[in-house]
C-alpha positions as CSV (number, residue, x, y, z in Angstrom):
1,M,-42.4,106.9,204.5
2,A,-42.0,110.6,204.7
3,A,-40.8,112.7,201.8
4,L,-37.2,113.5,200.9
5,P,-35.7,116.9,201.6
6,S,-37.3,119.7,199.5
7,L,-37.6,119.3,195.7
8,A,-35.8,122.6,195.3
9,R,-32.7,121.2,197.1
10,I,-33.0,117.9,195.2
11,A,-33.2,119.7,191.9
12,R,-30.1,121.6,192.8
13,S,-28.3,118.3,193.3
14,G,-28.9,117.5,189.6
15,V,-30.7,114.2,190.1
16,L,-34.5,113.7,190.6
17,P,-35.7,110.5,192.3
18,L,-37.8,108.2,190.2
19,C,-40.9,108.8,192.3
20,H,-40.9,112.5,191.5
21,W,-40.8,112.0,187.7
22,P,-44.5,112.2,186.7
23,A,-44.0,115.3,184.5
24,V,-41.3,113.7,182.5
25,R,-41.9,110.0,182.7
26,G,-43.9,109.8,179.5
27,R,-41.4,111.6,177.1
28,A,-38.3,110.2,178.9
29,S,-39.5,106.6,179.5
30,W,-37.5,105.3,176.4
31,Q,-34.3,106.9,177.8
32,L,-34.9,105.3,181.2
33,H,-35.6,102.0,179.6
34,S,-32.4,102.2,177.7
35,L,-30.5,102.9,180.9
36,L,-32.0,99.9,182.5
37,L,-30.7,97.7,179.8
38,T,-27.1,98.8,180.3
39,P,-25.2,95.8,181.7
40,C,-22.8,97.9,184.0
41,R,-23.2,101.6,184.7
42,A,-22.2,104.2,187.1
43,F,-23.8,107.5,188.3
44,S,-22.3,110.2,190.6
45,N,-23.2,113.4,192.2
46,N,-20.6,115.7,193.8
47,K,-20.0,113.6,196.9
48,I,-21.0,110.0,196.1
49,L,-20.0,107.7,193.3
50,V,-22.3,104.8,192.6
51,E,-21.3,101.9,190.5
52,L,-23.8,99.2,189.6
53,D,-22.7,95.7,188.3
54,E,-25.9,94.4,186.8
55,S,-24.4,91.0,186.2
56,K,-24.2,90.5,190.0
57,G,-27.0,92.8,191.0
58,V,-24.7,94.7,193.4
59,A,-24.0,98.4,193.6
60,T,-21.1,100.1,195.4
61,M,-21.6,103.5,196.9
62,K,-18.3,105.3,197.4
63,F,-18.3,108.3,199.6
64,R,-16.0,111.0,198.2
65,S,-16.5,114.1,200.1
66,P,-13.0,115.1,201.5
67,P,-11.5,115.7,203.8
68,V,-13.6,113.4,206.1
69,N,-17.0,112.5,204.3
70,S,-18.9,114.6,206.9
71,L,-22.7,114.2,206.6
72,S,-23.7,117.7,205.4
73,L,-27.2,118.5,204.2
74,D,-25.9,118.2,200.6
75,F,-24.3,114.8,201.3
76,L,-27.4,113.5,203.0
77,T,-29.6,114.6,200.2
78,E,-27.4,112.9,197.6
79,F,-27.2,109.7,199.6
80,C,-31.0,109.5,199.9
81,I,-31.4,110.1,196.2
82,S,-28.8,107.6,195.3
83,L,-30.3,104.9,197.6
84,E,-33.8,105.5,196.2
85,K,-32.5,105.2,192.6
86,L,-31.1,101.8,193.4
87,E,-34.2,100.7,195.4
88,N,-36.2,101.5,192.2
89,D,-33.8,99.6,189.9
90,R,-34.8,96.0,189.5
91,A,-31.3,95.1,188.4
92,C,-30.0,96.0,191.9
93,R,-30.4,93.7,194.9
94,G,-27.6,94.7,197.1
95,V,-25.4,97.7,197.9
96,I,-21.9,98.1,199.5
97,L,-21.2,101.3,201.3
98,T,-17.5,102.3,201.5
99,S,-15.2,105.4,201.4
100,D,-13.1,106.8,198.5
101,V,-11.3,109.0,201.1
102,P,-8.2,107.5,202.8
103,K,-8.4,106.5,206.5
104,I,-11.9,107.6,207.0
105,F,-15.3,106.0,206.4
106,S,-17.4,109.0,207.6
107,S,-16.7,111.5,210.4
108,G,-20.4,111.8,211.1
109,L,-22.7,114.8,211.1
110,D,-21.3,118.0,209.7
111,I,-20.8,120.3,212.8
112,T,-21.1,123.4,210.6
113,E,-24.8,122.4,209.9
114,M,-25.6,122.6,213.6
115,C,-23.7,125.7,214.5
116,G,-24.9,129.3,214.1
117,K,-27.7,128.5,211.7
118,S,-31.4,129.3,211.7
119,T,-34.2,127.2,213.2
120,E,-35.5,126.4,209.7
121,H,-32.0,125.2,208.7
122,Y,-31.8,123.0,211.8
123,A,-35.2,121.5,210.9
124,E,-34.2,120.7,207.3
125,F,-30.9,119.2,208.3
126,W,-32.3,117.0,211.0
127,R,-35.2,115.8,208.7
128,A,-32.4,114.8,206.2
129,V,-30.5,112.9,208.9
130,Q,-33.8,111.0,209.8
131,E,-34.5,110.3,206.1
132,M,-31.0,108.8,205.6
133,W,-31.5,106.4,208.6
134,L,-35.2,105.5,207.7
135,R,-34.3,104.7,204.1
136,L,-31.1,102.8,204.9
137,Y,-32.4,100.8,208.0
138,S,-35.6,99.8,206.1
139,S,-33.9,99.1,202.7
140,N,-35.1,96.0,200.9
141,M,-31.7,95.6,199.5
142,V,-28.9,93.7,201.2
143,T,-26.7,96.4,202.7
144,V,-23.0,95.8,203.6
145,A,-20.7,98.4,205.2
146,A,-17.1,98.0,204.1
147,V,-15.6,100.3,206.7
148,N,-12.1,101.3,205.5
149,G,-11.4,104.0,208.0
150,S,-12.6,105.6,211.2
151,S,-16.3,106.0,211.7
152,P,-17.5,108.1,214.6
153,A,-21.0,109.3,215.5
154,G,-23.2,109.5,212.4
155,G,-20.7,107.5,210.4
156,C,-21.1,104.7,212.9
157,L,-24.9,105.0,212.6
158,M,-24.6,104.5,208.9
159,A,-22.6,101.3,209.4
160,L,-24.9,100.1,212.2
161,S,-27.9,100.5,209.8
162,C,-26.5,98.0,207.4
163,D,-27.1,94.3,207.5
164,Y,-23.5,93.4,207.9
165,R,-20.3,95.3,208.8
166,I,-16.8,94.5,207.7
167,M,-13.9,96.7,209.0
168,V,-10.2,97.0,208.1
169,E,-8.2,95.4,210.9
170,N,-6.2,98.6,211.7
171,P,-6.1,99.4,215.4
172,K,-5.7,103.1,214.4
173,F,-9.3,103.0,212.9
174,S,-12.1,103.4,215.4
175,I,-15.8,103.4,215.4
176,G,-18.6,104.4,217.9
177,L,-21.3,106.8,218.8
178,N,-19.2,109.3,220.6
179,E,-21.7,112.2,220.8
180,A,-21.3,112.5,224.5
181,Q,-17.8,113.7,224.1
182,L,-19.2,116.9,222.3
183,G,-21.9,117.4,224.9
184,I,-24.6,116.0,222.6
185,V,-27.0,113.3,223.5
186,A,-27.5,110.6,220.9
187,P,-31.2,110.5,219.8
188,F,-33.4,107.5,220.9
189,W,-33.2,106.0,217.3
190,F,-29.4,106.1,217.3
191,K,-29.6,104.3,220.7
192,D,-32.1,101.8,219.6
193,T,-30.0,100.9,216.5
194,F,-26.9,100.5,218.6
195,V,-28.7,98.3,221.2
196,N,-30.0,96.0,218.5
197,V,-26.4,95.4,217.4
198,V,-24.4,95.2,220.6
199,G,-26.9,94.7,223.4
200,H,-28.1,97.0,226.1
201,R,-25.2,97.0,228.6
202,V,-22.5,97.5,226.0
203,A,-24.5,100.3,224.4
204,E,-25.1,101.9,227.7
205,L,-21.5,102.1,228.7
206,S,-20.4,103.1,225.2
207,L,-23.0,105.9,224.9
208,Q,-22.5,107.4,228.3
209,L,-18.7,107.5,227.9
210,G,-18.9,108.6,224.3
211,S,-16.5,105.8,223.5
212,L,-14.6,105.3,220.1
213,H,-13.7,101.6,219.9
214,P,-10.5,100.6,218.0
215,A,-11.2,98.0,215.3
216,P,-10.2,95.0,217.3
217,E,-12.3,96.0,220.3
218,A,-15.3,96.9,218.0
219,H,-15.1,93.3,216.7
220,R,-15.0,91.8,220.2
221,L,-18.0,93.9,221.2
222,G,-19.9,92.8,218.1
223,L,-20.1,96.3,216.7
224,V,-18.5,95.0,213.5
225,D,-19.0,91.5,212.2
226,E,-15.5,90.9,210.7
227,L,-12.0,92.3,210.5
228,V,-9.9,91.9,207.3
229,P,-6.7,93.3,205.9
230,G,-7.3,96.5,203.9
231,E,-6.4,94.9,200.6
232,K,-8.9,92.2,201.2
233,L,-11.9,94.4,202.2
234,Q,-13.7,94.7,198.8
235,E,-13.1,91.1,198.1
236,K,-14.6,90.1,201.4
237,A,-17.5,92.5,201.0
238,A,-18.3,91.0,197.6
239,A,-18.2,87.4,199.0
240,V,-20.5,88.3,201.9
241,M,-22.9,90.0,199.5
242,A,-23.0,86.9,197.3
243,Q,-23.7,84.7,200.3
244,W,-26.7,86.9,201.3
245,L,-28.0,87.2,197.8
246,A,-28.1,83.4,197.4
247,L,-31.2,83.5,199.7
248,P,-34.7,84.2,198.3
249,D,-35.2,88.0,198.5
250,H,-38.8,87.8,199.9
251,A,-37.9,85.6,202.9
252,R,-34.9,87.8,203.7
253,Q,-36.8,91.0,203.3
254,L,-39.8,89.9,205.4
255,T,-37.4,88.7,208.2
256,K,-35.6,92.0,208.1
257,S,-38.8,94.0,208.4
258,M,-39.9,91.8,211.2
259,M,-36.6,92.5,213.2
260,R,-36.5,96.3,212.5
261,K,-40.1,97.4,212.2
262,A,-40.6,98.4,215.8
263,V,-37.6,100.6,215.9
264,L,-38.5,102.2,212.5
265,D,-42.2,102.8,213.5
266,R,-41.1,104.5,216.7
267,L,-39.2,107.2,214.8
268,V,-42.0,107.6,212.2
269,A,-44.6,108.0,214.9
270,H,-42.5,110.7,216.7
271,R,-40.7,112.3,213.8
272,E,-41.9,115.9,214.2
273,E,-41.4,115.7,218.0
274,D,-37.9,114.5,217.4
275,I,-37.1,117.4,215.0
276,K,-38.5,119.9,217.7
277,N,-36.4,118.2,220.4
278,F,-33.3,118.6,218.2
279,I,-34.0,122.2,217.5
280,T,-34.5,123.0,221.1
281,F,-31.3,121.1,222.2
282,I,-29.0,122.4,219.5
283,S,-30.1,126.0,219.9
284,K,-29.1,126.1,223.5
285,E,-26.2,128.5,224.0
286,S,-24.2,126.0,226.1
287,I,-24.4,123.5,223.1
288,Q,-23.6,126.2,220.6
289,K,-20.6,127.1,222.7
290,S,-19.4,123.5,222.9
291,L,-19.7,123.2,219.1
292,R,-17.8,126.4,218.5
293,M,-15.0,125.3,220.8
294,Y,-14.9,121.9,219.0
295,M,-14.6,123.6,215.6
296,E,-11.8,125.9,216.9
297,M,-10.0,122.9,218.1
298,L,-10.3,121.2,214.7
299,K,-9.0,124.4,213.0
300,K,-5.9,124.4,215.3
301,K,-5.3,120.7,214.5
302,K,-5.4,121.6,210.8
303,G,-3.1,124.5,211.3
């Protein structure tokens, strides 16, 4: 799989993935070993808190990037690093994704990363979006999305990429790939992920209309697997995780790979082309104008 975003950016985040530790692995191996023996531990960056319960083999990743957990370049970099750390930790077999910000799971891609920036920045940002999806969709761990708020666009993609989705049964919370509302076309791998969950016809209607589905409707369409009261969400996520972890890892992992490999391979094979297409599309003045208008609308709402 392709590399993470640049090491310079990773270094600025304060955490270096295990696979990039050759220079320090020898002198720090005893420190790493002692960490792996800790029964319960947590690590956090600026935007994501990770808590690992080694007795259960389950980590919880809590998004805490207010006001809306938007998927900025920094957030995406931290997410990929955190996920990689868990993948490399033998004590971790599953991860629950949830939000630490009230009423929102994730608002999706950070519009400011796509407006008024350089071509180089657009390329770096889109590569980070790709990396997030490639790592999450192909993860060997059991992945459960505990959706405790609205989750449009890229936030919906994160939930779709998990093995199981549980959402709070609040009709005010919605989820969907609503890119069309902003004049943006969802990339083919967003579409493929969506189709694999809800089927072709539901995906076609939802994508063309840029629909955001209230929780009850999302459940009816199969976009989320279960609805639960807010106070029961974490308990239910833990129960679902335990059910999945009761199965032999190798059988589950091979089955998951079999089901998802074609979709993953398609992006890997066309990754650079996808980046070029994104840059060409997002650089159009008509698209930049739509994004500026959307940001102005958001500013007025806040005001």
